[in-house]
C-alpha positions as CSV (number, residue, x, y, z in Angstrom):
1,M,-18.2,11.5,-5.5
2,S,-19.8,8.4,-3.7
3,G,-23.3,7.0,-4.8
4,A,-24.5,5.8,-8.0
5,V,-22.8,6.9,-10.7
6,D,-23.0,6.2,-14.7
7,L,-20.4,3.9,-15.2
8,S,-22.5,2.3,-18.0
9,S,-20.9,4.6,-21.3
10,L,-16.9,3.3,-20.5
11,K,-18.6,-0.5,-21.2
12,Q,-17.7,-0.6,-24.7
13,P,-15.4,2.4,-25.6
14,A,-12.4,2.4,-28.6
15,A,-8.9,1.1,-27.1
16,T,-5.9,3.2,-26.5
17,D,-2.2,2.2,-25.8
18,V,-1.2,3.1,-22.1
19,P,2.0,1.4,-21.0
20,G,2.0,0.3,-16.8
21,D,1.3,-3.4,-15.4
22,H,-1.7,-1.5,-13.7
23,A,-2.7,0.8,-16.8
24,V,-6.3,0.9,-17.4
25,T,-7.8,2.4,-20.7
26,E,-11.5,2.9,-21.9
27,A,-11.0,-0.2,-23.5
28,D,-10.4,-2.5,-20.5
29,F,-12.3,0.1,-18.1
30,E,-14.8,-2.8,-17.5
31,A,-13.1,-5.5,-16.7
32,K,-10.0,-4.1,-14.5
33,V,-12.2,-1.6,-12.4
34,L,-15.7,-2.5,-12.8
35,R,-16.0,-6.2,-12.3
36,R,-12.4,-6.3,-10.3
37,S,-14.8,-4.0,-7.8
38,L,-17.1,-6.6,-7.1
39,Q,-14.0,-9.1,-5.3
40,V,-11.5,-6.4,-3.6
41,P,-11.6,-2.3,-4.1
42,V,-9.8,-0.7,-7.1
43,V,-8.0,2.7,-6.3
44,V,-8.2,4.4,-9.6
45,V,-5.6,7.4,-9.8
46,L,-6.0,9.6,-12.5
47,Y,-2.5,11.1,-13.5
48,S,-0.8,13.0,-16.2
49,Q,2.6,13.0,-17.6
50,R,2.4,16.5,-17.6
51,S,2.1,16.7,-13.9
52,P,5.4,15.3,-12.2
53,G,3.4,15.3,-8.7
54,S,0.8,12.9,-10.0
55,V,3.7,10.8,-11.7
56,D,5.1,10.7,-8.4
57,L,1.9,9.3,-7.3
58,V,1.4,7.1,-9.4
59,K,4.6,5.6,-8.5
60,L,3.7,5.8,-4.7
61,F,0.4,4.1,-5.6
62,E,2.2,1.2,-7.5
63,R,4.5,0.6,-4.6
64,L,2.2,0.5,-2.2
65,A,-0.2,-2.3,-4.8
66,A,3.1,-4.7,-4.7
67,E,3.3,-4.3,-0.8
68,N,-0.7,-4.9,0.2
69,G,-0.9,-8.7,-0.5
70,G,-4.3,-8.1,-2.5
71,S,-6.7,-6.3,-0.2
72,W,-6.9,-3.9,-2.9
73,D,-6.0,-3.2,-7.0
74,L,-4.8,-0.6,-8.7
75,A,-5.7,0.7,-11.8
76,T,-3.6,3.6,-13.1
77,V,-5.9,6.4,-15.5
78,E,-3.6,8.8,-18.0
79,A,-6.3,11.3,-18.0
80,E,-5.9,12.8,-21.5
81,P,-6.6,9.4,-23.9
82,N,-8.8,8.6,-21.5
83,M,-11.4,11.2,-21.3
84,R,-14.4,9.6,-21.3
85,I,-13.1,7.8,-17.6
86,A,-12.2,11.2,-16.3
87,Q,-16.1,12.8,-17.5
88,A,-17.5,9.9,-15.5
89,F,-15.9,10.6,-12.6
90,G,-16.7,14.2,-12.9
91,V,-12.9,14.5,-12.2
92,Q,-12.1,18.3,-12.1
93,G,-7.9,18.5,-11.1
94,I,-5.1,15.7,-11.6
95,P,-4.3,13.9,-9.8
96,T,-7.9,12.7,-8.6
97,V,-7.7,9.2,-6.6
98,I,-11.2,7.3,-6.7
99,A,-11.8,4.3,-4.4
100,V,-14.1,1.8,-6.6
101,A,-16.5,-0.9,-4.4
102,A,-19.2,-2.7,-6.1
103,G,-19.2,-0.8,-9.4
104,Q,-19.8,1.9,-7.8
105,P,-17.1,5.0,-6.2
106,L,-16.7,5.0,-2.7
107,A,-14.1,7.3,-1.5
108,D,-12.0,10.0,-3.1
109,F,-9.4,12.7,-2.9
110,Q,-7.7,15.3,-5.1
111,G,-4.0,16.4,-5.0
112,A,-0.7,14.7,-4.4
113,Q,-0.4,13.5,-0.5
114,P,2.3,12.4,1.9
115,E,2.4,9.0,2.1
116,P,1.3,7.9,5.6
117,Q,-2.1,9.8,4.5
118,V,-2.2,7.9,1.8
119,K,-1.9,4.9,3.5
120,Q,-4.9,6.1,6.1
121,W,-7.0,6.6,3.3
122,L,-6.6,3.1,2.0
123,A,-6.5,1.3,5.1
124,A,-10.0,2.9,6.0
125,V,-11.1,2.0,2.2
126,V,-10.2,-1.8,2.8
127,D,-12.0,-1.7,6.1
128,A,-15.2,-0.4,5.0
129,V,-15.7,-3.0,2.5
130,R,-14.2,-5.7,4.3
131,G,-16.8,-8.7,4.2
132,R,-18.8,-6.8,1.8
133,L,-18.2,-7.6,-1.5
134,P,-20.2,-9.9,-3.4
135,G,-17.7,-11.7,-5.4
136,G,-15.0,-11.2,-2.3
137,E,-13.8,-13.0,0.7
138,G,-16.9,-13.1,3.3
139,G,-19.1,-12.4,0.1
140,D,-21.8,-14.7,-0.6
141,D,-20.4,-18.0,-1.8
142,E,-21.9,-19.9,-5.2
143,Q,-24.1,-21.8,-3.0
144,G,-25.8,-19.0,-1.6
145,A,-25.4,-19.9,1.7
146,E,-26.1,-17.7,4.5
147,I,-24.4,-16.9,7.2
148,P,-26.7,-17.6,10.9
149,E,-27.7,-14.7,12.6
150,D,-26.3,-14.0,15.6
151,P,-29.3,-14.6,18.5
152,R,-27.5,-11.9,20.8
153,F,-28.0,-8.9,17.6
154,T,-31.3,-10.6,17.0
155,A,-32.8,-9.4,20.2
156,A,-30.5,-5.7,20.7
157,E,-32.6,-5.3,17.4
158,E,-36.1,-6.6,18.8
159,A,-35.8,-4.7,21.7
160,L,-35.3,-1.2,19.1
161,E,-37.7,-2.3,16.5
162,R,-40.5,-2.2,20.4
163,G,-38.8,1.9,20.5
164,D,-37.4,-0.2,23.9
165,I,-33.8,2.1,23.5
166,A,-32.3,1.3,26.8
167,G,-32.6,-2.3,26.5
168,A,-31.4,-2.3,23.2
169,E,-28.4,-0.1,24.3
170,A,-28.0,-2.8,27.4
171,A,-28.1,-5.7,24.8
172,Y,-24.9,-4.3,23.2
173,E,-23.7,-3.3,26.3
174,A,-23.8,-6.9,27.1
175,I,-22.4,-8.1,24.3
176,L,-19.3,-5.9,24.3
177,A,-19.2,-7.1,27.7
178,A,-18.3,-10.3,26.4
179,E,-16.5,-9.5,23.0
180,P,-15.0,-5.8,24.0
181,A,-13.2,-5.9,20.7
182,N,-16.4,-6.5,18.4
183,D,-17.2,-3.5,16.3
184,E,-20.5,-4.0,15.2
185,A,-21.5,-4.0,18.7
186,K,-19.7,-1.1,19.1
187,A,-20.9,1.0,16.0
188,A,-24.5,0.0,17.2
189,L,-24.4,1.1,20.5
190,R,-22.6,4.8,18.9
191,Q,-25.7,4.7,17.4
192,I,-28.4,4.2,19.6
193,R,-26.7,6.5,22.3
194,F,-26.8,9.3,19.4
195,Y,-30.7,8.3,18.3
196,A,-31.2,8.6,22.5
197,R,-29.6,11.8,22.6
198,T,-31.6,13.7,20.1
199,Q,-34.4,12.7,21.4
200,G,-34.6,15.3,23.9
201,L,-33.5,17.8,21.9
202,P,-35.4,20.9,21.7
203,A,-37.0,21.8,18.1
204,D,-35.7,25.2,18.0
205,A,-32.1,23.9,18.3
206,I,-30.2,25.1,15.3
207,A,-31.9,28.9,15.6
208,R,-30.6,28.6,19.4
209,A,-26.7,28.1,18.4
210,D,-27.6,30.5,15.8
211,A,-28.2,33.3,17.7
212,D,-24.7,32.3,20.2
213,P,-22.2,30.9,18.5
214,A,-20.1,30.8,21.6
215,D,-22.5,28.7,23.5
216,I,-20.6,25.0,23.0
217,D,-23.7,23.1,24.6
218,A,-26.3,24.9,22.3
219,A,-23.8,23.9,19.3
220,F,-23.4,20.5,19.8
221,A,-27.6,20.2,20.0
222,A,-27.5,21.8,17.0
223,A,-25.3,19.8,15.3
224,D,-26.8,16.6,16.7
225,M,-30.0,17.9,15.0
226,E,-28.4,18.4,11.7
227,L,-26.9,15.0,11.6
228,F,-30.3,13.6,12.7
229,N,-31.8,15.9,9.5
230,Q,-29.1,14.0,7.5
231,E,-27.2,17.3,7.1
232,P,-23.7,15.8,7.9
233,E,-21.8,18.7,6.4
234,S,-23.5,21.4,7.9
235,A,-23.1,19.5,11.6
236,F,-18.9,19.0,11.0
237,N,-18.9,23.1,9.8
238,R,-21.0,24.3,12.5
239,L,-18.2,22.4,14.9
240,I,-15.3,23.0,12.7
241,A,-16.0,26.6,12.8
242,L,-16.8,26.6,17.0
243,I,-12.7,24.8,17.1
244,K,-11.4,27.8,15.3
245,R,-12.9,29.8,18.0
246,T,-12.0,28.3,20.8
247,A,-8.5,27.1,22.8
248,G,-7.2,24.9,25.5
249,D,-10.4,22.8,27.2
250,D,-13.0,24.1,25.3
251,R,-11.4,23.3,21.9
252,N,-10.5,19.9,23.1
253,R,-14.3,19.5,24.4
254,V,-15.2,20.6,20.8
255,R,-13.0,18.7,18.8
256,S,-13.9,15.3,21.0
257,R,-17.2,16.0,20.1
258,L,-16.4,16.1,16.4
259,V,-14.7,13.1,16.5
260,E,-17.4,11.3,17.9
261,L,-19.7,12.1,15.4
262,F,-17.3,11.3,12.4
263,D,-17.9,7.6,14.4
264,L,-21.0,7.2,13.6
265,F,-20.1,6.5,9.6
266,E,-18.0,4.2,7.8
267,T,-14.2,5.6,8.1
268,A,-14.5,6.3,4.1
269,D,-17.2,8.3,3.8
270,P,-16.4,11.0,1.7
271,V,-18.3,13.7,3.9
272,V,-16.1,12.5,6.8
273,V,-12.9,12.3,4.5
274,A,-13.2,16.3,3.6
275,A,-14.6,16.9,7.2
276,R,-11.3,15.3,8.6
277,R,-9.2,17.7,6.5
278,K,-10.7,20.4,7.3
279,L,-10.5,19.2,11.0
280,A,-6.9,19.3,10.2
281,T,-6.8,22.9,8.9
282,A,-8.5,24.3,12.1
283,L,-6.2,22.5,14.7
284,Y,-2.9,23.3,12.9
């Protein structure tokens, strides 16, 4: 659901009256969701009064919204009288929850979820957009002031542009040696190490893995190739299928590699969220 979704048709709709402090209708969707999402992520919960489970989910989100301190906002939408909103998001079932940031869907899930999973999902959404929204904390101010670039990162990026992968890796490692909690350096180092690993992949890596589904090393190489080819869902599904066929140390090894691949993406990326659900099912 992430990406450029056309929500412009909801900017001048007819009014619908739905009670509740966080209730949103077609009449105020632009102001309460699209504009507000330039400042903080807005969690849109589409529900139905005919679905007790979805009503319970709304109540859970309302309670969490009252506790969250303003890091995200809530918009509850009753689906039946606001079908244009449901259609704009391509909703196929109720309840559906969508996080909107900077006017676009960021992450979503369908169906009732237990509170711990909802909290985890919310934390991932907030973390994914921290400091990145144009109207939020950490965004550009009214004077358009720019944050000075860190010369350490500049040096690492320049090394990468020269094709000096080892030099870039060393530069990020030096940053982490001085600042072990630097998330930007951690993420960059993961990306570089993955890129370096893909340079030695055989051209027929995927075919080799398909020919011998029990070969764990071949599956790892194929998953790397698929990820490098911008096919993350195929890569994740390959390793999840292997988890189902393995046990003990082999299973732990495959699970660790899969989690390593997850870490190359934003936590709230819909492909990763979907794959984590499949992983949980495969494990339990």
